[in-house]
N, C-alpha and C positions, 0 to 999 in steps of 0.2 A: 320200097317203103318210102312214103313221102314224109319229109321233115319240114316242118315249118320253121324257117330260119329265124323269124322273129322271135318266137317263144323258145327256140333251142338255145339262143345266145344270151338270154336273159338269166341272171343268177336267181336262184330260188329265194335267197334273202337279200335285203338290201346291202350294199357294200358297207363296211365299217367306215366310220368317220375318218377322214385323212387326218394327217398330223396338223395341217394347216387349220382345218375346221375345229380340231380340239384346241389349238392354241388360241383361236379367235374366241372360242367360248370361254376359255380361262381368262383371256384378256378382258372380255366384257364383264366377266364376274369380278375380276380384281379391280377394274375401273368402278364398278358399282360399290364395291367395298370401301374403295377410297372415297367416293362421293358421300356415302353413308357416314363414315368417319368424320369428313368434313362438316356435314350437317350437324352431327353431334357437338362438334367443337363450337359451331355457330350458337347452337342453343346454350352452351355453357358460357360463352362470352356475353351473350344477350341477357342471360340470367344474372350475370354479375353487374352489368351496366343498369339493368332494371330490376335491382335487388328488392326493390319495395313491392314488386309485383309477383304474384304466385307462379310457381314453376309451370302450372298447367296453363296460365294465361300466355306466358312467353312461348312455351312449347307448342300451344295451339296455333298461334300466329305463324311460328316457323313451319309447322306441319302444312297448314293451308297454303302458304306461299310456295312451299316445296311441291305440293301437289299441282300447283298451277304450271309447273314445268315438266309434268309427267310425259308430255308428247314432244318434248324438245329433242331434236335430232342431234344437236351439238350440245355436249353436256360439260365441256371444259369449264365454263364460267357459272354453272348453276349454283354451287355453293357461295360464291361471291355476290350473285344477284339475289339469292335468298336472303343473305345477311342484310344487304342494303335495303331490300324492300321491307324486310320484317323490322329493321331498325327504324325505318321511316314511319311504318304503320304504328309500331309501338309508340314512337315519340309523338305521333299525331294523335294517338288514342289517350295517352297518358301524360302527355307533356313533355317538353324537351328535357333532356338530362344534361345537368351541369358538367362542363368539361368534356362534352361529347364532340370529338372532332369529326369532321365530314371530309 
């Protein structure tokens, strides 16, 4: 009986994810949750600073700036950069805010 060693040694189903692979997925998920929470806080802070503007105006700017970082490979500073860029755009669009420290 001829046995094809290439097919005989392959498992019928893909191997289950290793512990390291599962930990990596959980880490990525936790990181994304942390970033989402930080962006929510950015929206809240900017809504307070630009209180005379509607929620949708402020959130729209933050969303658009956040989307500009969609392909960023290093995510550690995305919320900080989003806040600064959004604050700059809102200040430019609606005028500077008194007491705004840079």
